[in-house]
N, C-alpha and C positions, 0 to 999 in steps of 0.2 A: 604524271601526265607529261607527254612529250609534245610541247607546242611546235607546230610545223605548218607550213603552207602546203605541203605535199601529203597525199594520202596513199598508202601502199596496202594492197590486199595480198595476203598470203593464205595458203591452205592447200589441202589435198586436191588431187584431180577430181573434178566433178563437184566441187564445193560451191561453184557459182561465181567465181572471181570475175570472169568476163561479163556474164549477164548482169550481175549485181553492180559490178564496176561501172558499166554503161549507165545504169539507172542513177547511181550516185553522182557520176560526173555531170549528168544532165541537171540534177538537183542543185549541185554546188557550182555549176558553171565552170567546170574544170575540163581541160583537154584530157581525153582518155587514151592511155597507152596499154596495150596488151603485149607483154614482153615477147611471148612466143610469136605473135603475129608480126611484130616488128622484125624479129629475126628472119621470118619467112619473107617479109617484104624486102629486106636488105639483101638476102642471099638469092631470092628468086626461086627458091625451092622449099618443099615442105620440111617440117621437122623430121618426119620419117626418113626422108631422103638424106638429110644431114646425118642422122643416126646410121643409115646404111653405109654412107661413104666415110664418115669421120669417126663413127662410134660415139658412145655417150661422152667420152672425154672431150672429143672435138666439139660436140654440142655444148657442153658445159663451159668451154673456153669462150665460145661465141656468146653464150648467155651472160657470162660475167662481164664481157666487154659491153654488151647492149645494156645491161643493168647499170653499169657505171655511167654510160652516156645518158640514158633516159632519166635516171634518178637525179642527175645534175640539173635538170630543169627546175623551175620554180612554179608552184601552183599546179602540179600535175597529179592526176589520179592514175596509178599504175597497178595493173594486175600482174603479179609475178607468175612465173611457171611454178608448178607444184614442187619441183625439186631444186629450185634456186637456193633454198635454205641449206642445202647440203654443203655448200662452200662457205667456210667461215668469213671470207672477204665479202661475200654477198650479204651475209647476215649483218656484218658491220655496216655496210653501205645502207641497207634498208633501215636499220635501227638509228643511224646517225642522220639520215636525210629525209625522213618522213615519219608520219604517224602510222604505225603498222597495225592493221586490223587482220586478225586471224579468223577466217571463215571456216568453221568446223563442219564436218560432214561424217556421218556414220558410213561404214563399209556397205551395208545394205542400200543406203540411199545412193552412194556412188555407183554401185552395180546397176541400180535401176536407171540412173541418169546416163550412164555410159554404155548401156546395153547395145545400142546400135552404132557406137563410135568405134571405128576401126583405124582411126588416124593416129592413135597414141602408141608409139613404139614400145614403151615400157609395159604396156598392157597386152602386148601380143603374146600372151601366155595362155596355155590351156586352162589354167585355174586362176581366173581373174580375182576371185575372192581371196585366195591365198596370197597373190601378188599384192593386192591392196592392203591386206593385213600386215604384210612384211614392210611395205612402204610406210604405213602408219607407225609401226614399231620403231622405225628408224627416224622418222621426221617429226613426230608429235612433240618431242622435247625441244626440237630446234625451232618449231613454230612458237612454242611457249616462251622460249628464251628471248625472242625479239618482240613479242606481241605487246602493244600498248592497250589493245582492246580485243577481247575474245567474244565472238558472236557464235553462240551455241546453235546446234541444229534446231530448226523449227519443227513443227508438226509434219508428219508424213505427207507427201504430195503438196507441200507448200509451194506456191508459185513464186516466180521471180519478183513480181510486184510486192507481194506480202513480205518476202524475205528482205527486199530492199527497204521497205518501210520500217521493219524491225531494226535493221542495221542503221538507218537514218536516225531513228529515235535514240539509239544508244550513242551514236556520234554526237547528236545534239547535247547530250548530257556529259560526254566525256572528252571530246576533241577540242582542244584549245587552238583553234585554227588561226594561223597568222596570215597576214596579207602577203600576197605573192610578190 
């Protein structure tokens, strides 16, 4: 068990990190930070625009800096970007500064949840299914490496409220929350 006052959500695109994160933050009275939204707020442009101008490497540098800053707060609930775990320094930061919850999602569930989402540059691919499978092959072991708690996918078409309740029940049993 990793005692911490911070709670960090990791997992693949479409796992519900932002939606569930907001619910958990409300439940635990914690400020909520979505790492990608913070990058957009700071830069004044979308993640897609950053990818267009700076490429993935430029985005990942910004992501590392923003994670370093945001994870340094105490008592924060942070939803990381799906690819933040690709950087070993980010994995160390997440593991050392918070209780890490890995929200899992199946590729079919991701495809369903992201069907109308055109804002994610890494999914601007003709074959989203293949792209998501490739990302899972690369990232799954990285999520597992730092996870203090794994939240398995729920039933098909499970809503945010039910998924959040499932997650909260697991947290109540496993998270040794410290005061901020």
